[in-house]
N, C-alpha and C positions, 0 to 999 in steps of 0.2 A: 863151153868152148867147143870148137870144132877142129880137132887136131888133124895134122897131116897123116893120112892113113894109107898104108900100102897093103895090098893083098894079092895073092897069086891068082885066085879065081873068085869071082863075085857073082852070086845069083841076083840078078836085077829083076825086080818085079814092079810093075805098075799097078798100084792098088788104088782104086777109085771107089769111094763109098759115099753114101749120103744118108742122112737120117733126120729125124725131127728132134730137135736137139737143144743142147745146153748153152746157156750164156753164162758167163761169170768171169770173175777176174782171173786173169792168168797173165803171166808175163806178156804173152802175145796178145791177149785180149785186153789190152790196156783201156780200150774204149768202153769196156763194160762198166756199168755204173758203180758197182761196189768197189771195184779196183781203183777207179779214178777218184772216188770220194776222198776229199781231204780229211786229215785227222785219223787215218787208219794206223793202229799200232802195227809194227812190222818187225821182221827179223831177217838177217841174212848172215850166212857163213860161207866160207870158201876153203878150198884145199883140205877137205875132210877125208879121213880114212873111211872105209865102209863101216867100220864099227862105230866111229864117232858120228857118222851120218845117221846111223840107225838110232843111236842114243838121243840125238837132238830131235830127230823126227818124232820120236815118242813124246819127248818133253813138250815140243811146240804143239803137237796134235792135242795132247791132254790139256794144254792151256787155251785151247780154242782158236788156234791159228790154222790157216789153210795155205798149202804150198802153191806158189804161182810160177816158179821157175826152177828148173833143175839143170845142172851142167855136170858133165863127166869128162875127164881128160886124163891123158897119160902124163906121168911125171918121170918117166924113164924106168928102166929095169923091170918092165912089166907091171909097174904099180899104177893104179888108178886113184884119182882123187875126185871128190865131188863138191859141188857148190849148191846152195839152196837159197831161195828167197820166199818169205812167208808174209801174209797179211792176216789181220784178225778177221775171223769168219763171222762178220757182224750180222749177216742174214741167215746164218745157220744152214747154208746149202751143203748138200752132199758133195763129196769129192773123193778122188782116189789117185794114188801115185804108185808106180812100180818101176823098177830099174833092173838092169843087168839081164834083160830078156833077150832070147833069141828072136829071130824074125817071126817064126811060127808062134812063139809065146806072145809076142806083141800083138800079132793078128788075132789070136784067140782072146786076148784081154780087150782088144779094141771092140770085138763083137760083143763080149760080155758087158762092157760098159755102155755100148750103144743100146743094147737091149734093156738096160736099167734106166735109160733116159738121160745118159750122160754124154758129153762130147769132149773131144780132146782140145786142149789149149796149148800144149807144149809137147814137142817130140825131140828127143836127143839121140844121136847116133854116134857110137864111139867103138873103139877097138879094145877088147879086154882079153888077155890070154891068147892073142892071135885070132880071136873070133869077133865078128861084128855083134854088137849088143845095142839094145834099145832101152830108153827110159821114156816114160810118158806120164802126163798129168791129165786127168779128166775131171769135169765138174758137172753137177746137176744142172740140167737145162731148164731152169725155172721159167725163163722167158719164152721158151719154145721156138728159138731161132733155128732156121735151117742151116746146115753146115755141110762141109765136105773136107776130106783130108786125103792126101796122096803121099807116098814116099818112094824113095829109090828110083826117081825118074832121071832119065838123061836130060841134058840141057834142052834138046829139041822137044822132048815130051813135056818138060816143065813149061817151056815157053808156050806151047799149044794149050796146055791145061790152064795156064795163067790167063790167056786171052779168053778162053771159054768161060772161066769162072767170073772174070770181070764183067763180061758181056751179060752174064746171067744175073748180075746184081749181088755178087759176093765180094767180100773184102778179105784180103790176106791178113792174118794176124800172127803167123809164125812161119819162118823159113829156116831150113837147115840144109847145110851144104857140106859134103865130105869129098875128099879126093880118093880115088881108087885107081888100080892099075888099068881099069877100063874107062877112066875119065871121071869127071865130077858127077855126083849123084845128089839129087835135090828132093827135099820133102817140104810139104807145105800144108797149112791148115787154113781153111777159109770159113767165114761166117757170113750169114745173110746181113747185108748192109741196110738194115731196116731204116736207119736214120738218114741214109743217103749222104753220109759224111764223105768229103773228098779224101782220097788217100793215094799213096804212091808206093811203088817198090822198085828198087834198082838192084842189080846183082852184077857180079864179076867186074866190079869197078877197081881201078887202080887207086892208090892212096890219093893222088891228086884229084881224080874224078870224084872220089868219095867226098873229099873236103869241099869241092865246088858244089856238089849236090847238097851237102849239109847246109852250106851258107845260103844257097838259093832258096831252098825249101823253108828254112827258118825265116827268111825275109818274107816269104809268101804266107806265113802263119802256120806252117806244118811243124810237127814235132816227131822225133824218132820214137817209135814204140818197140822196135826190135832191131838188134844189131847182130851182124855175123861177119867174122873174118876167117879166111881159110886160104890154103895154097892149092893152086891148080897149075900143073906143069911147071912147078918150081917158082911160080909167081904169086905174090901176095895179093889176094883179092878181097873185096868188101861187098857186103849186101846190107840193105836196111829197108825197113818199112816205116813210112811216115803216115801220120793221120792229122787231119784238120777237123776237129770237132767243135762243139759249142761250149766246152768246159773252160776255155781260156786259162788253162793251167800252165804255169811256167814249167819248163823242163830243161834238162841238161844231159849231154852225152859226152863221154870221154873215152877215147880209145888209144891204143898204141902206148900204154903206160907201163912202166915197170911196176913191180909189186909194191914198192914203197910209195911211188907216185899215186898208184890207185888207192892205197890205204889212206894217203893224205886227202885225196879228193872225197873218198867215202865219208871221212869225218867232217870235212868242210861242208859238204852238201847236207849231211845229217844236221849239223849245227844250224845251217841256214833255213832248214825246214823242208827239205826234199826227202823222198824215200826211193830206194832202189827198186826197179821193176824188172831189170834184165841185166844179167852178168855173163861175161864171156872171158875165158882164158884161152889163149891160142898161141901156137908157135909161129915165129918169124925167123928170118935169117939173122936177126940181131938178138935172138933169144926170146924167151917167153914174154908175152905181153897180156895186159888186162884191159878190159873195157866194161863200161857200165852205162845204163840209161836210168836217169832219175826223173821223178815227177813231183811237182809241188804237193806238199802234204800237211804243212803246219802254218798257222797264222803268222808266225814270226817272220816268214819270208816277205810279207808285205807290211810288217810293222813300221809305222811312220817314222820312228826314231832310228831305225837300223843304220841307215847310211851315215847320219851324223855321229852316232856312237862309234861306228867303225873308224871314222876320221879322227875323233878324239883319242881313241885308244892307239891307233897307229902312230899318230903324232907323239903321243906320250912315250910310246916304245922307242921311237927314233930319238927323241930328245934326251931320254935317260939311258940310251944305249943298252936296252934290255935284249937278252937273247930271245926270250919268249914271254908271252903274257896271255892269260885266259880270263875271260869276264863273263859273268852270268847275271842277268837281271830278271827278277820275277815281279810281276804286278799282281798282288793277291796270289791266287793259285795258278796264274798263267805264266808259263815260261816264255817270256817275250823275247829273250835274247840269250844266245850262247855262242861264243866265238873264241878263237884263239888266233894269235898273230906271232910270227917269228918261229923260232925253233923250239921243239921239245928235246930234240937230240940232233945237234948240227952235224956231227960226224956221220950219223946214220941217215941224215936228210929227212928226219921225221918232224913234221910241222906241229906246232902247238894248236890245240883245239879246245872246244868248250868242255870236253871231258878228259883232258889231260890231268894226270894225278900228280899233286904236289904234296910235299910235307907242309902241313898247314901251321906248323910251328905253334906259337902261343895261342892261336885260335883254338887249339886243342882244349884250352881252359874252359871255353864256353860249353864244350861237349862234356867235359868232366864234371863241371859244376851242375849242369842240367841233369846228368845221370845221378849225381848225389841227391839232388832235390827230388828227383823222381822216386828213388828208392826210399827216401825218408817219408815221402807223402804216401806212397802206395803200400809200403811195408811188405813187399813180396817181389820175387823175380817172376819172369814170364812163365816159368814152369811151376809156379806156385810156392816155391821155397820162401819161407818167412824171413824177413829182414827187419832187424831192430836197430834203427838209426835215427838219431835226433841231432840235427845240425846246430842246435843251440847249446849242446853239451860241449865241454872242453875236449879238444883233440886227444889229450892225454888219457881221457876216459876209455879210449879205444886202442891206442898204440903207445909204446914207450917213448918218452921224450926226456930231456935233461930235467933235473930236479927243480930248477928254478927258471923263471922267466917265461916259459912256454905255457902261459895261462889262457891262451887264445881258444875261442870256440871254433868249431868247424866253419860256421858262418864267417867269422873274422878271417879265417885262413883263406877262404875263397875270395874275399873282398880286399885282400892285401892289407889287412889291419892286424895281422898276427905277429908282425915284427920279425918274421922268418928271414934269414939271410938269403941273398941272391948271389949271382956270379960275382967273382972278384971281391969277395968280402972276407978274405983271410982263410979260406979253405978250398980244397979241390972238390969239384963235382965228381960223382961216381963215373967210372969208365968201364967199358966192356959190357958184356951181355948180362942182363938181370931178368930172370924169369918172372919175378913179381915185384910190385912196388914195395912190399914189405921188406924184401931183401935190400932194395935201394935205399929205403927210408932208414934202415939200420945203419947205413954208412954215413948218414948225415945227421943222425939224431943226437949226436954228442956235441952239437954246436949250440951255443947260447944264442939269444936273440940279438938283434942289432943294437949297437950302443946308442944310447940317447933316445930310444924308441919306446913309446908307451902303447902297449897292446890295446886295441880298440879305439885309439885316438889318432895315431900317426900312420899315414900311408907309407907302405914300403913294398913295392912290387917284388914278387918272388915266384920264380918258376919252381924252386925247391919246395915251396909250400904245397904245391900240387902233387909232389911225390908223397908227401905225408897224407894228402887227401886220398890218393890212390891206395895207400896202405890201410887207411880206415875202411874204405869200401871192400878191400880184400878181407879184412878182419871180420866184417859183419856178414859177408856172403860166402866166405871160404872158396873164392874163385879169383884167379888172376885178373887184374883190372883190364888187360888187353882182351881177355875172353868176355868180360862184362860189356865192354864197348860194342863188341861184335854181336853178342847175343841179345842184349837189352836195347840197343839203339840201331845198329846197322842192319842186322838180319830182320829184326822185328818190324822195321819201318822201310825196308827195301832201299837201303842206302849202301850198296855193295862196296863202293870204293872207300867208305869211311871206316878206317881200321888202324890198329897200331902198326907202324912200319916194321918194328922188330918184335913181333909176337914170338918169333923164333930167332935162332941165332943169326940167320942171314935173311936178307930181303927176299920176299916172295917174288918170283918173276912176274913182271907186269909190263906189257908193251906200252901201256898208256902213261907210265911213270916218267916224268921229265928228268933229264939229266941236270944236276946242279952245276952252276957256274960261279966262278969267283967274280968280284966286282970288275976285274979286268977282262972278264969274258973267257977265262980259261976253265976247261972242264975239270971238276973236282969230284971227290967221292962223298957219298953220304957217310956220316959217322953214326955208330950205334947210339940210339937215343932211348933205349929200352928202360933206362932209369927214370925217365920223365914222360911216361905215356900220356898222362893227363895234363902235363905242363907244356909239352911241345913235341910229343912223339907220335902224333896221329898223322895220317895222310888221307887225302880225299880229292876228288875232282870238284870243281866249283858248282856243278849241277847238284850233286848230292849235298854239298855244304849248304847251298841255298835252300834246297828242299828240307834239310834238317831245320833250318831257321824257320821256314814256313810252318813246319809241323809243331814247332814251339809256339809260334805266333798264333796258330789256330787252336791252341789248347789240346793238341793231339798227343804229343809225347808226354807232356805234363798237363795237369788241369789248368784252367785259366787262372785260378787263384795262385797256383804255384808259378805259372808264367809271370804273373805280376810281382810275385815275391822275387823271382830271379831278376826282374828288370827294374826293380825299385832300389834306389840307393840304400845301402844297409844302415848307415848312420849319417844323417845329414849334418851332425855336429862334428864329424871326423873330417880328416883331410882327404879321404878316399871318395872318389866318385863312383865306385863300383857297387853293384848289387851283388848277387850270388854269381860271381864269375864274369858277368857281363858289365862292361863299362857303360854307364848311363849318361845320356846327353839330353836331359829333360827339356832344355831350352829349345832344342831343335827336333824334339819328338823322335829320337832314335836311340837304339843301343848299338854297341859296336865292340869290336876287338880286332887288334892287329897281331901279326906274327912275323918274327924275323928268325929264320932257320938257316940251315946249311945251304947257301946258294939260292935261297928263295925268300920272298916276302909275300905275305897274305893279308887280306883284310876282309872283314864281314860287317855289313851295316844292315840293320833291320829297323824300319820305321814302325813306331808303336801307336800312332793315332789311327782312328778308324777311317779317316779320309785318305791318308797316304799309305798305300799298301806295298811300297817298294821294298825289295830285298836285293842287295847287291853284294856279290862275292867276287873277289878278284885275287889272282896270284900271279907272280912274276918271277923270272929267274935272272941271274946276273945283275943284281941290284947295284946301283951306284950309290955313293955316299949321299945321305939325305933323301933317299927315295921316299916319296910321300903318296902312298896309295889313298889315304883319305882325301887329299887334294884332287886326285884324279876322280874319285867318287863324287866330290862336290861339283866338278865340271859336268859330269854325266847327269847328276840330279838337276842341275840348271837347265840342261837340254830337255830332260824329261818334263820339266815344269813349263816349258815354253808352249 
């Protein structure tokens, strides 16, 4: 952002340099090939303290990312916050970024980087501790482009320099404007326009002028690559750089948004397949505002079914009066679709999106059963700790159960053939916080089996059976089941949102977690479900849930033989259609599981034949009576098969 800055005296210097120089992706240099290339992994963070900025800087650098945009701004009381945008450094080019520099320090660094064969792609000017400070990003000039940069120019100086640079065949890639007691000061970075791409830049526009320019240039095939908003003489002004290249990439720009509005757009555009290339936070007379520029990055933006699926889901949400709904579709390993509609939190005006986090309720059972089969097959934890588990043995071989009736094996427990009681069957479910499944299991292990039920023959759905399963896993690993889910599944396979809701006594803060709503649409609270972690106590976003299913489908989390074991009906002579935790639907070539939790419904479907590779995960809030997510999935599959 470019904050409104006041200063008693300012040293204004016109710095004009040139060199034989770098090309590369940078916020401003969106035209550069790597930066524009679709499919780049990217990161962005905002409103960071200096300490947190430094921590993330090291993490992303170590992971092979390269910073392309830096923003610094005052948040009052002398405090500065920072924002950053990164892309994967796919061509391994050198780069450098420094911040909080004085003018002299910036100039020295500028010369140092120029001598290394680097060129600037982003400059940031801001006030810190009453002093002007600078931040800059430089990249290795692999392409050998000529370039120039100037800073701290008056409006007249900037205008003259602009015309000179343009006439000499340069293209502006970054503009920076700040207000001082001596008037506006301008900085710019130009690069040789080797491809002769049409481009444009306008500055000091009113909001109306800016919007008109946005519309006109979009109609002419230009897209914004750099945005700036600032105050001059008490008036809000806007500047932007446009480019018309041969990439034909879709783009989007949003400005003048509140923090929540910007957060909503950030998630929507990420879902649709864009990535952020430029971020601004700036002061206005109506308060702080946020802006961003996005460019096409993923194939799902052009997925042929996207529009029709949007319509199906939006109609379903309206017809069923849902507060919010999130849907993810994978085709093989391709994440073809992720979107959310409606509210994640209506009071806070947070919209639902593809990575909103829901209590997945009974879909937790497929995670729990997969974990059990994995431990039984591999015989060890990821840290090498040995595990002795046999799912064909009786449950009572591992944990205490009543003396009679509970003759079920662990397999039968997972396939709902254990005759274990369910809700509303003459006893109360555990309440309050339970640190372990063993603790919760002890509170229900004095219950006999269902009346008239034959173990191994009669189907009897039971969430409580999975509390016993969790107790078994704790007994053989000596670790709480919530910890096992995170260490052996979530952390191991990079599914960060998949975890126990109540691993601790209270919910961990999570901006992405949806608020639960009653069937009437009233906001309600989550209840402690720590007693049933594997039966209904996990949470996840639909992207991670779909990826989990794909990792099972490909024989990654478990072997292919174990996958087939999970997905094959345990006993075809019984009344249960379940395999090990997964409900089988062999006639239609898929396995599935649904969930009904506090204020949410979830559903996961995975196709099992080699030709149909679809995985569909959906979750909704404020369910109405008879909400049928499998029927919604059927509609979507019909569209996919057209």
